[in-house]
C-alpha angles and dihedrals in degrees: 000000000000090000091053091051090049093051091047093055094038097051090038088066092043092052094074093062123103126226116271094019093141092065095052132091117255133218089238138357127205103206133199099356129139101259115207126188116172095199098057096026092238111166108158143104108280142160115234122206117203124199131168093350095308138101098251100174142013112188145152087223128084118276128198125227143155088247124030121193112204106217101174109156093010133109118243112200142153110283113265117261117215111198093184115049120141097173102082097160123113093256090055091047090054094055091043090055091050086051091057099258120142098170125038119178133189098221108136098068102359132217113295090231114030096190093049091046090053094045094050093051101042108112092001105077130099093200137028118280145183143154146218123236107263118238087184093057093041091053093046091051093048090051090053096252106103115190116263115249112280097022131102100184128061126227113255110275143102092317089058103031107037125081117245121244118232093261090051092052089051090051092048089053090049091054092048093050089054090049092051089048087055092059106280112163096209143335112284118205131184097187093173087061092050102044091161089069106108123223087255092054089053091050091049090054090051089049090055091050089049091049089055094041091240133127131249117233110199146180100211125240102259147355136219137043103283113115130251096038102031125150089250091055092047093051090047089054097057096039087051091051091051090049096052096042105034092233121146112247131208116187110206126222097351089182095064096037097047098033110171090010096052095116091050090050089050089053088055090052089049091049093051092048092049088057095052103267118138100233125149136169147192143203142195124220103244135093097221129064130200131220142151109283093217093055125111090257085083095052112136113297096038093123094056094044095049097035092231140106140219092280091060087066113086131183108234097215098050105019090235116162109219129241125203090262095048091046092053092049093052096038092054094046121106089220119091113246118178117216133192113238116208101197103128139069132230089236092061093045091049089055096047102048097061093045108120092227093058123091120190121254125159107215079216121200132149111267095045126079091226087076091067107021115032099108098040088046092057091048094046101039106031103028101033107024107027097025092211093129128041118232090247093053093045090054090046089055091051100041122012099036095052091042090054089050090051091053086074086066110029136019088216088075089070088075095048134075091034136096098214138124112274094021122117114281094241097141138162124203114195144158107250091194096057110020112125144150121253100182115112136178087259093046106024098167098056105127123238121252128224103055103115098175137011126186125194112192088340095307118119110241095164116035120183090342097310132104112252110234122231101015122117108172097152116123134190125261106217132197121236093270091075113053128179127010091120091269127127118275 
């Protein structure tokens, strides 16, 4: 069966080629690089011809083009796909591109208004984009507290903490159906940020996803070891919801949700998959998270659940470690203030990242180095320095695995995450010997180094290590509710 699926995707890409393509000139050729494709296992020096935004030819022979990129000594791979990227502004897109990312999607929580999100980004995006339909935003709207412009998470209050009545759940579902019709790729849930959502409400959202044949991306209900409300219980809840509804489930940042029990949570994912459930997960390579300090995550009891105290909360702009008084001031404010949360250990992260079930996703947001450095950090730290992941497997975690997850939402994903003839020319060219992250908690927007070239749909976005000005080739990936428009589905 796996072979049949492979041939379907492989020849599906090839099918767009025209006869005699090898003899023709290309728009651009990447010459002499180490071409790596995790799906076919290709790892060899090849020349790659690009035409009309597609990979038209991969050959050991010479190819002719108007522009030839000499990639001797460099790796040529599919562009990295980030399923979990909150920062959708141009500054974030620039650092994502320099980190090797060609597609960055807001799938954990989702944009509050899918149609508006897509309109605002069309023709103005360096890299490909898309969003889930936000359960958090739908719930806030139904409770009469719509999210302020530019935010994706509500302040802790009735809209987050109170259970929904049956008629409110029906209204939430109606809002989500409209958002999926507008092009949402999935249902995004941040259950920890809506603790008032009952287990039945969660199951109802999974039922809606299953009805549409779409996945649920979720931040689970709670973290830590304190029962009730442990990470184990929270993972059990969403796996159970997937089991009883048939919806596909993607658990976001399992490292920061499960903390010291991350490996046990991964064993639960493995067990669910072994019994036929469609459950996937991701992680980012940092020990600290970041979240709004006035969100429901910091409802009473957060210290006991997370096993941390006020001093483990740090303001990203100033480096200030909080006191009880400072926490209360910021938590009770109506203004959104992001705070770094030091609740994990390097030992746990080092175990999670190499796990074969884990794909890489950044959870990128300004104020945290993961926005700018996640992918280069994995390549530098886990491939080159620690040697706990092979280069092929690291690229698989960043390309093929997220592309396969996206295929549950859009057929356009069949042409991404692969370095194959007929697939989209979303390509990164980097130096495996030198690529590294430069972003720190003190300087979180420092771009990574080592990406020499980046193509999005055949257009150079990074040329000789620098962002190309005035090009915006990024397009939307849309769910099945929004056909047409010449955009990927």
